[in-house]
C-alpha positions in Angstrom: -0.1 0.5 0.2 1.5 2.9 -1.2 1.1 6.7 1.3 2.4 10.1 -0.5 2.5 13.3 2.0 3.1 16.8 0.9 4.3 19.6 3.2 3.6 23.5 1.6 6.6 24.0 -0.7 8.2 27.0 1.4 9.1 31.0 0.0 12.7 31.4 -0.2 13.2 35.0 1.1 14.3 34.3 4.6 15.2 30.6 6.4 12.9 29.0 8.2 11.5 29.0 11.6 10.2 27.1 13.8 6.6 27.4 12.5 8.1 26.1 9.1 9.6 22.9 11.3 6.4 22.7 12.6 4.7 21.9 9.3 7.5 19.9 8.3 8.2 17.7 11.7 4.3 16.9 11.0 4.9 15.0 8.3 7.6 13.6 8.8 5.6 11.6 11.8 3.3 10.9 9.3 5.6 8.8 7.4 7.6 7.6 9.6 4.0 6.0 11.1 3.2 4.4 7.2 6.7 3.4 7.5 5.6 1.8 10.8 2.5 0.2 9.2 5.0 -1.0 5.9 3.8 1.1 3.2 5.2 2.5 0.9 5.8 5.7 1.6 6.7 9.1 -0.3 7.7 12.5 1.0 7.4 15.4 -0.3 8.6 18.5 0.5 10.5 21.5 -0.8 11.1 25.7 -2.0 8.8 27.6 -4.2 11.6 30.2 -6.0 8.6 31.4 -9.0 8.3 34.4 -7.0 8.5 38.1 -6.6 9.1 37.6 -3.0 12.4 35.9 -3.9 13.3 38.7 -5.8 13.0 41.4 -3.4 14.0 39.6 -0.9 17.4 38.9 -3.6 17.6 42.5 -4.2 17.6 43.3 -0.4 20.7 41.0 0.6 22.5 42.4 -2.1 22.6 39.4 -5.0 22.0 40.5 -8.2 22.1 37.1 -9.5 18.3 35.8 -8.6 19.6 32.3 -10.4 22.8 32.5 -6.7 20.2 33.8 -4.5 17.4 30.8 -4.8 20.5 28.0 -4.8 22.2 28.8 -1.8 18.8 29.7 -0.3 17.2 26.7 -1.9 20.3 24.8 0.1 19.7 26.1 3.7 16.3 24.8 4.0 17.5 21.1 2.1 20.5 21.5 5.3 18.0 22.8 7.9 15.6 19.8 7.3 18.7 16.8 7.3 19.2 18.8 10.4 16.3 18.4 11.6 16.4 14.4 10.6 13.3 14.4 7.8 12.9 12.1 6.3 11.2 13.8 3.1 12.1 10.7 0.4 12.6 14.1 -2.7 13.2 17.5 -2.3 11.2 19.8 -5.3 12.1 22.8 -6.8 10.6 25.1 -8.9 12.9 26.5 -10.8 13.1 22.9 -12.2 13.2 21.6 -15.4 11.6 18.7 -15.0 8.5 20.7 -12.9 8.7 23.5 -15.6 7.7 20.8 -18.2 5.5 19.4 -15.5 3.5 23.1 -15.7 3.7 23.4 -19.5 2.1 19.5 -20.3 -0.3 20.5 -17.0 -1.2 24.1 -18.8 -1.8 22.9 -22.3 -4.6 20.0 -20.7 -6.3 23.0 -18.8 -6.6 25.5 -22.3 -7.6 22.4 -24.2 -10.5 21.8 -21.8 -11.5 25.4 -22.4 -10.6 26.2 -18.5 -8.2 29.1 -19.3 -8.7 32.3 -21.0 -7.4 36.0 -21.7 -9.1 39.0 -19.9 -8.1 42.5 -18.5 -8.1 42.5 -14.0 -7.9 45.9 -12.6 -7.5 45.4 -8.6 -5.7 44.6 -5.4 -2.8 42.8 -5.4 -1.0 41.6 -2.4 2.7 41.0 -3.0 3.1 39.4 0.6 0.4 37.5 -0.1 1.3 36.4 -3.5 -2.8 36.9 -4.5 -5.4 39.3 -5.5 -7.7 40.7 -2.7 -11.4 42.2 -2.4 -11.8 44.8 -0.2 -13.5 43.1 2.0 -10.1 41.1 2.4 -8.6 43.8 4.0 -8.5 45.5 7.5 -7.9 49.5 8.0 -7.6 49.1 3.9 -4.4 46.6 4.4 -4.3 42.8 3.9 -4.5 41.5 7.7 -1.6 39.3 7.2 1.1 41.5 6.1 0.1 44.6 7.6 0.2 46.6 4.4 -2.3 48.3 1.7 -2.2 45.9 -1.4 -1.4 47.4 -5.1 -4.1 48.5 -7.6 -2.9 46.9 -10.8 -4.6 46.7 -13.9 -2.9 43.7 -16.5 -4.3 41.7 -19.5 -4.0 38.5 -17.5 -5.2 34.5 -18.5 -7.5 33.2 -16.2 -8.9 29.9 -14.8 -12.3 29.2 -15.4 -12.7 28.3 -11.8 -16.6 29.3 -11.2 -17.4 26.1 -13.7 -16.2 23.5 -11.1 -17.8 25.2 -8.1 -21.1 22.7 -7.9 -18.6 19.9 -8.5 -16.5 21.0 -5.7 -19.5 21.5 -3.0 -20.1 18.5 -4.2 -16.4 16.8 -3.4 -16.7 18.3 -0.1 -20.5 17.4 1.2 -19.8 14.2 -0.5 -16.4 13.7 0.8 -16.1 15.4 4.0 -12.9 13.9 5.0 -11.3 15.6 1.7 -11.0 19.5 4.4 -9.6 19.1 7.7 -10.6 20.2 10.7 -14.3 20.3 10.8 -13.6 24.2 11.7 -11.6 25.0 7.8 -14.4 22.5 5.7 -17.2 25.2 6.3 -15.0 27.9 6.0 -13.8 26.6 2.4 -17.2 25.3 1.8 -18.7 29.0 2.8 -16.1 30.6 0.7 -17.0 28.3 -2.8 -20.6 28.6 -2.5 -20.5 33.1 -1.5 -17.2 34.2 -2.9 -15.1 32.2 -5.7 -14.4 34.0 -8.9 -12.7 33.1 -11.5 -8.9 33.5 -11.6 -5.8 35.2 -12.6 -3.5 32.6 -13.8 -0.6 34.7 -15.0 1.3 38.1 -14.4 1.8 40.7 -17.8 4.5 42.6 -15.4 6.2 40.5 -13.2 9.6 38.7 -15.3 10.1 36.2 -12.7 8.6 32.0 -13.2 7.7 30.0 -16.0 6.8 31.9 -19.0 2.9 30.8 -20.5 3.3 28.6 -23.4 3.0 30.0 -26.3 3.1 33.8 -24.6 6.3 35.1 -23.1 5.1 38.4 -22.5 3.3 36.8 -19.2 4.8 34.7 -16.5 2.8 32.2 -14.7 1.0 33.4 -11.4 3.0 31.0 -8.5 0.5 29.7 -7.0 -1.1 28.1 -10.5 2.5 26.8 -10.6 3.7 26.1 -7.6 0.6 23.4 -7.0 1.3 21.6 -9.8 5.0 20.6 -7.3 2.9 18.1 -5.5 2.3 16.1 -9.5 6.1 17.4 -10.7 7.8 15.2 -7.6 6.1 12.1 -8.3 6.6 12.0 -12.0 4.0 14.1 -13.8 5.8 15.0 -17.5 8.5 12.8 -16.8 8.2 9.3 -15.3 4.6 7.9 -16.2 4.9 4.4 -13.9 6.0 6.4 -11.0 3.1 9.2 -11.1 0.7 5.9 -11.7 2.1 4.8 -8.6 2.1 7.8 -6.5 -0.9 9.5 -7.2 -2.8 10.8 -5.9 -1.5 12.1 -2.3 -2.5 11.1 0.0 -2.8 14.2 2.8 -1.5 17.7 2.1 -0.4 18.9 4.5 -0.5 23.0 4.7 -1.0 26.1 6.4 -4.4 27.6 7.4 -3.8 30.6 5.2 -3.4 28.8 1.8 -6.6 26.5 1.9 -8.6 28.3 -0.6 -5.6 27.3 -3.0 -5.1 24.3 -2.4 -9.5 22.9 -1.2 -10.9 25.2 -4.4 -8.0 26.6 -7.2 -6.2 23.0 -6.2 -9.1 20.5 -7.1 -10.5 22.4 -9.8 -7.2 22.6 -11.8 -7.0 18.4 -11.0 -10.6 18.3 -12.9 -9.6 20.5 -15.8 -6.6 18.4 -16.6 -8.4 15.0 -15.8 -6.2 13.7 -12.8 -7.4 12.0 -9.9 -8.2 14.5 -6.7 -6.1 14.3 -3.5 -7.7 12.5 -0.7 -7.4 15.2 2.5 -6.0 18.3 2.9 -5.0 19.0 6.8 -4.3 22.7 7.2 -2.7 23.7 10.9 -3.3 27.2 12.4 -1.4 30.0 13.2 1.7 30.0 15.1 2.0 32.4 17.5 5.5 32.8 19.2 5.0 34.0 23.2 1.4 35.3 21.9 2.5 37.4 18.7 2.3 36.0 15.2 5.8 35.3 14.2 7.2 38.5 12.3 10.2 40.1 11.1 9.4 43.3 12.0 9.2 41.8 15.4 12.4 39.6 15.5 10.8 36.9 16.2 11.6 34.3 14.4 13.5 31.5 16.2 15.8 29.1 14.0 14.4 25.0 14.8 18.5 24.6 14.3 19.1 26.1 17.7 16.6 24.8 19.1 17.1 21.3 18.0 21.0 21.8 19.1 19.2 22.9 23.3 17.2 20.3 23.0 17.7 18.0 20.9 15.0 16.9 18.0 13.3 14.9 19.6 12.5 16.7 22.4 11.4 19.9 19.8 9.3 17.1 17.9 7.6 16.2 21.1 7.2 19.9 22.5 5.3 20.9 19.3 3.3 18.0 19.2 1.9 17.6 22.6 1.6 21.0 23.5 0.0 22.7 20.0 -3.5 20.9 19.1 -3.2 19.9 15.6 -5.2 21.1 13.2 -6.1 24.6 16.0 -3.8 27.3 16.4 -1.0 27.6 19.3 1.9 29.6 20.7 5.9 28.4 21.2 7.2 29.4 24.6 10.6 28.4 25.7 9.8 28.9 29.1 7.0 25.6 28.4 9.2 24.0 26.2 11.8 23.6 29.7 8.5 22.5 31.5 7.7 20.1 29.2 10.9 18.8 29.1 11.3 18.7 32.8 8.0 17.0 33.5 6.8 14.7 30.5 10.3 13.9 29.2 12.7 13.7 32.5 10.7 12.8 35.3 7.7 10.6 33.6 9.7 8.8 30.2 13.0 9.4 31.6 12.2 8.2 35.2 10.5 5.1 34.1 12.9 3.8 32.0 15.9 4.0 35.0 14.0 2.8 37.2 12.6 -0.4 35.6 16.2 -1.6 34.4 17.5 -0.5 38.0 15.0 -2.5 39.2 15.7 -5.4 36.6 18.9 -5.5 37.3 18.6 -5.8 40.9 15.6 -8.2 41.9 16.0 -10.3 38.0 19.9 -10.5 37.5 19.8 -7.9 34.8 17.9 -10.6 32.5 13.8 -10.1 32.0 11.6 -12.6 33.5 9.3 -15.0 32.7 6.0 -13.6 30.6 2.8 -11.8 32.2 0.3 -10.6 30.9 0.0 -6.6 30.7 -3.0 -3.8 31.0 -2.2 -2.5 27.3 -6.0 -3.1 26.1 -7.3 -0.9 23.9 -3.8 1.8 23.9 -2.9 0.2 20.7 -6.3 0.4 18.7 -7.0 4.1 20.2 -2.7 5.5 18.8 -4.0 3.9 15.6 -7.0 6.1 15.3 -5.9 8.7 16.8 -2.7 9.0 13.7 -4.9 8.2 11.0 -6.7 10.7 12.3 -4.0 13.1 12.7 -4.7 13.8 15.8 -0.8 13.7 17.3 -1.9 15.1 20.8 -4.7 12.4 21.3 -1.4 9.8 20.6 1.1 10.6 22.4 -1.3 10.8 25.4 -2.2 7.1 24.3 1.1 6.9 24.8 1.6 9.0 28.0 -1.1 7.1 29.6 1.3 4.2 29.6 4.2 6.3 31.6 1.7 7.7 34.5 0.0 3.5 34.5 3.4 2.1 34.5 5.3 4.4 37.1 2.0 4.2 39.5 1.9 0.4 38.7 5.3 0.5 40.0 4.5 2.1 43.9 1.2 -0.1 43.4 3.5 -3.7 43.4 6.5 -1.5 45.3 9.1 -4.7 43.9 11.3 -3.7 46.6 8.7 -5.1 49.4 8.0 -8.0 47.7 11.9 -8.5 47.0 11.8 -8.4 51.6 9.3 -10.7 51.8 10.5 -13.6 49.5 8.1 -13.1 46.4 10.2 -13.8 43.1 6.9 -14.6 41.8 5.1 -12.1 41.6 8.9 -9.4 41.5 8.9 -11.2 37.8 5.6 -11.0 37.4 5.6 -7.4 38.2 9.1 -6.6 35.9 7.2 -8.5 32.6 4.8 -6.3 32.6 6.6 -3.2 33.3 9.6 -4.3 30.8 7.2 -4.6 28.2 5.4 -2.1 28.1 8.2 0.5 27.8 9.0 -2.1 24.5 5.2 -0.7 23.9 5.7 2.7 24.6 9.1 2.4 22.0 6.9 1.8 19.6 4.5 4.6 20.2 7.1 7.4 20.3 8.9 5.6 17.0 7.0 8.4 14.5 7.7 11.0 17.4 10.7 11.4 19.0 13.1 8.4 17.0 15.7 8.6 18.6 14.7 8.4 22.1 13.1 5.2 21.1 16.2 3.8 19.7 17.5 4.3 23.5 15.1 2.4 25.0 14.7 -0.2 22.4 18.9 -0.8 23.3 18.4 -0.2 27.1 15.6 -3.2 26.8 19.0 -5.0 25.5 16.7 -4.7 21.4 18.9 -4.6 18.6 16.9 -1.1 17.2 17.1 -2.7 13.2 16.4 -5.2 13.7 13.9 -4.9 16.3 12.1 -2.0 14.1 12.3 -3.7 10.3 9.5 -6.6 12.0 6.2 -5.5 10.6 3.9 -3.4 13.2 0.7 -5.9 13.2 4.7 -8.4 14.6 5.2 -6.0 16.9 2.4 -4.3 18.6 1.5 -7.8 20.4 1.7 -8.4 23.7 5.1 -10.6 24.6 7.3 -9.8 22.5 10.2 -9.3 24.4 11.6 -12.4 25.4 12.5 -13.9 28.4 16.5 -14.5 29.2 16.8 -11.7 27.6 19.8 -9.5 28.4 19.1 -5.7 29.6 21.7 -2.6 28.9 21.3 0.0 31.3 22.7 3.5 30.0 23.0 7.0 30.3 19.6 9.0 31.5 17.3 9.8 28.2 16.9 12.7 29.5 19.5 14.3 31.7 18.2 17.0 33.9 18.8 20.1 32.5 21.9 23.4 34.2 
């Protein structure tokens, strides 16, 4: 079974901040989860380079050679994801020749279907959003996102007959409620399609960067029309039809809520126009703030995810972002909360649990796994799996932490040190097996979220990580996988106390 997942492709007018990392890490968690299930995963991220924003950024940086600027910045984004342990299969750049060819092919398919026509556009255009605005979109005459007055443009453009697909889009959303998630975003996009959607300009006469309109070099293809097609390019559209047939349609696009109109209205209409299958699901996360303020260059509050990872570790960053903020809703990042999560959830609960259990097993069971005994996993895996399928990361982690807390409580209830004084070795063995085997299951649940931590946990349980993680999920999730007599390997604390 295949699973194709994408992030948005990011503008290269600045380096990545923790908000970008949030969406990319979420995609990586889903990719790792589906690999855990044995699926053939294709995970794509990349950079959106045919944008006026990037031209302005290059000028501001004093770089006269736009191509050189794009190469440098795209490399920065790629190296950032590599540093954060992101396991994408491909990295797409919209300046690549394969993408140019894919866009040209797509344009011609839509044009031949009668969905592209010439017209005159007059209206307000926000460079920050790379989109036209109506007066109703503005607050005090300014774009609410970029706090600047839009430019008034008048030019000849090519238009896409978006309104032709109004009824088809409404039917899609009504018959397939899973297409737009979460529900709050679905209601929003349905209202837009039903009441406000108009045909959209898909070329620019005054913009000099970007892909030329096939047959008309005086026009450049609108950046969003071009950018959305990256999801096709990355899996072989126009270059590798066998690959395209294998992976398309996408199973899930992860996007920010500010770009759902493009992904949930324009994009499916474009695909219908070109005669291509639609993605299964578009999942929008909320806005990301820093200590209550929007991430902004002017405020200077953007946080470098690499610096965070260097300070706390990749796994801690991944855990905090997906445990602290309910995916799909707005969230806030605060360094103090990250410190608290580290101390309470990770050091005091998970790290302490592993240390206590391995220490007691060494003391009371000669450092070996005792005979099998029944545990308390009932319902944990089905709840975890359902949460992951529905992109409820917080709930999946809650299932995992319920086991962590129940294990710590179980230690206090059973009190192996008291059982040892009473000579109750059989009860000690049963208690220790339950705890050790539960830790193995916790490690598997953490594998998509905290891969390095999961491997360290299994190493202390004396398991060979590659071998353990190559077995099927169906096999690994069965109780009793930890073999009696297995030698444990106590090591350093998972989460040492921070100074």
